N, C-alpha and C positions, 0 to 999 in steps of 0.2 A: 572481207567479214563474212565468217561464217556464218551461213544461214544459222537460224539456233541457236546462236550462241554470242553471251553477252564480251565486253570484253572491260576487268574495270583494270584500272590502271589506282594504283597505292603506292604513297612513298613512304620507306620505315623512319620514322622518328628517328632522329641523329642517341636521343636517351634509349632507345631498344637496338642497338650497337652490335651485335653478339648473340642477340638471346635466339633462338631455334627460328624458322623462319617463319612457321605457324601460326607460333605466338607470334612473332612482330605481325605479321598481315594482320590476323586473328584483331591485335592493338590494333591497327590503319584501317580497319573498313568492317564500320561496325555493324553492321547485317549478315557477317557473317560466320560462324561458331568457328574456332578453332577443327573441332572433327572435320568440319565441313572442308576448310582446309586444307588440310589436311592431305585427303583424298586424291582432291585436285592437285595437288603439289607432286599427285607421288605418282597422277595418272597424265605428267605432262603439260598439265596443264597453264605453269608460270615459269614466267623468260624474265628472269633481272639482272641485273648493269653487267655480266658475265655470263647471261647467255641460259638455255632451260633448263631448272634445276628440278632432278624429283626428289630427294633427298626433305621431308619436312627437318628433319633434325640437323638440315644444312644452319651453318653462321648469318644472318641476317646481313648489313649492311645497312650504316644510319643514314640515311639522307636518298638512300637509294628507291629508287623507282625500279615496282617490279606493274610487270601484265601479270593478270589472271583470266582467262579465257572460261567462263563460268557458264555452262550449255543450261536453253533458256528452262526453265517448268516443267515437267510436264504435268499433262491438267489433272487433276486430282482423279481419282477412281469412283468419288459420290459425285453424284449432280448439283449443281447448283440450281437453290430451286429461293421462289419469294415468299419466302416467311415474317412479318412485320418482326422485329424485334428492336427494344429499346434502347439501343443506346446512351450510358453513361460517360463512356471518358474513349477517346481514339485520339492514334497518332498514329503512325507511318510504323511502326512497332507493336506494336498491339491493343487493341481492344475488351474493355468496359462490358461486361453487358446486365442487363437486370434481367434474369429468365423466367417464361412466366410459368406459370407450375403443369404442366403436364404435356413437357417438351423433352423428349429424351436428346440429350446432349450430344449420346455418340451411336451413329449406326451399326444393329446388328438382328442376328434374328430376331424380328419376328418386327423391327425397327428398321427398315433397311434401307429408309426417307423422309421426310418432316419434318428433319431431328437439326439439330443446335449445328451437327458440322454443313448439314443441307445449306441450311439460312448464311450461316458466315460463306460460306465459298461464295453464294449470293452476294452480298453485302461490300463484299472484299474484292472485288473481281476488281485488280490489276494494280491488288495492289496488300497481293501474295508471294515475297520473292522466295517465295518455299520454303517448306522444311522437310529437308535431306534430300534436295532435289525437287521438291513435290510442289505443286501447291496447292498448299492447305492451308487450315488454317492448327497451330500445337496447341491441340487443350493439356496442358497440364493441372487440371481437377478437373472432377465431377459435384452435378451436385444431382440428385433422386430426382426421375422425372416429375413426381407429385411436389418435389421443392423446388420453394421457389427464391428469388434473389439472384446476386451476383455473381461472377463468372473472368473468369481476367480468360484471356485467349492471347495468341504470340502471334504476331504477323510473319517474324520472317524466323531461323536458327539460332544466330548469336542470341537472340530473346525468349526463343522457348527454354534455350537452354539456360540461359540468364533464370526463368521463370522458373524452371521444375529444381534449379539446386537451393532455390528459397523453401522448394516444399517438401527436399530431402531436411535440409536447415532445419527447420519445422517452426521458418520465423515468419510466414506467413500470419497476419493479426485477420482472425474468422471468428465470427460474432453470430450466431442465429437468436432467434428471438423461435419458442416452442410454443404452446399452449401442452402444458399438460394437464393429465387427470387426477386430484387431489391435489394437498396440498402440504408440499412436502415441512418439515421437522424442523427443519430450520434454514436460514434463511439465503445461507452460499452450500459451497462443495466442493469436492472435489470425487470424479469418477476415476480409478488408474485400475483396467481394469482388460486385458489381451484379446486383441477380438480375432476370429478364425471364422470361416465357412464354418454350419453349424454340422458337426458327422452324423445326426437324426434326419435334418434335414437340408440339400446343400442348396437349395434357395435362399437359406436365414444365413444371417451370421448370428453369433453364439460368443458368449465369456469364455473363451479357453485358452489355458492353462500356458497351453505353448502359438501359442497366438501373437503377433503383432503389439508391440504393446503403442496403447490406445491414451488418451488421458483426454478429459474433460472437464471444467472449468463450469460450473454455472450457480447461477445467483438468481432468490426472486425475485421479481421488479415489479409484479404487483401481483396479490392474489386477489382469488376470485371465488365463484359460488365452485365450492367441489373441484374447483380447477387451479393454479397457475400463470402469469406470464413467467418465462425461468429466460436467462440468457441465457450462453449452453460455447462457451472460447474455444477452442479446442486451442489442443498446444500441438496434437499429433492430428492423420487426417484418413481416418480409414473409414472402409462403407459400411453406412447405416449408426458409425457412430455415436449421433446424436440421439438420434432412434434406441438404441439397443441399453447407451449405457443409463438414458433415463428409465428405461423399462427395468433393469434393475434394481432398482432405486424404490422401484413401486409408483412410479410415477411416471407411464407411458400417454407421448403424443396422444389428443385426442384426436381420433380417426387415425391414427393407425394401424393395417387393413394387414400385420402381419405381425407386429410386433406389441398393441396395444387391446385391453377389454374393453371396453366402452360403455360406462356405467347409462347403464337408463335413459336418467335422465339425459344426460347426452346428444343418446342415437338421437329419442322425441329431435332435441334442440338441431342436431346436424341433417334428421332429413330433413325437417323447414327448410331447414336455411341451401338446403343440395349440398354441402358439405360434404365433398365427397375423398380429401386428402388425409395424408398425416399436417397437422400442424405446424409447421418451419416452413421458417425464410431464414434465407442467408441473407441477416444483414449489414453487413460492417463488411468490407475487404480492406486491409494494407497493407504495401510491398513496399517496396523500393525499385525504381527505374530499372530493369534491365540494362542499360544503354547509357544511360544520364544520372543516373543516378540516386536523381527527386525521391524523397519520403513522398509517397502517395496514397489515401488515404477514402472512401469510396461506402457511404451512408444510406440506405434501403429501405423507405415506411411500408410496415406490411399492406401486403398488396389490398384490394379490398376487398376476395374474400374470406382472408382472415381477419385484416378490422371489422368484417361485420362480427362472425363466431367473436371474438373479443365484449366486445359490445353487450352483448345480450348476458356476459359473464359475467358482467361488471357487477356487484353484489350492494 
């Protein structure tokens, strides 16, 4: 065996006879995406019953045994770091975590380490078969640094492609709990307003006519003192969507330093509790498992800081 290369033997299903080879192999190798296999076939890494194959469109032979040479995943660019994580669910394909407030999801300028990606690289050592040939977790969605709650990440190409497709189709069930300033006049509603970077402040998101479609379904769970606990169900998942949409209704999230205008009574309470973030928590996450097609759904209770804020606002 060539050092740095693993051999995967895949037998094509009889029902896949005549399919494109990249499609048939993707069906036979659940941890690899069709795009990844297409690259490997084109590079001369696949041998079939009739010898070397370089054409991804070549017809597969049902029942045929194919050998795929897969280079070992390259080390991730980012450093693995031992950062505590609350794992809600994990298998060989994906991982669901309950992210704590204050944890940045992905390394970027200003936060080059100490992120969720760094934590996952450490936690998942040995179980990442690679995203695009690199040993890294597949991040398919993000949560703001100071928002807590549920997130899913992929461990390999096939899971990454499957999850990304569901996010693109807006079929993921995501519900947030938010504590907003003021009491909405109705118990529920829908905000359908496109979002984009603000033309006046590139660090902010704003409702812009030519922005990307953004839809938030909201309902009041409980009225509070000059506030309300609201559930926001995302039909789309744009940056800062809940924060901007609720602010557009005149009910910004309590503690939001960017889109909020905190009332005096709330400011005093936030100071007393030392609550220094937007009151937003990703409480529900539901999706179809990208490999076994099982429906998965997870719930997360509000973290202690947000629960304490809620308790102090009960009428």
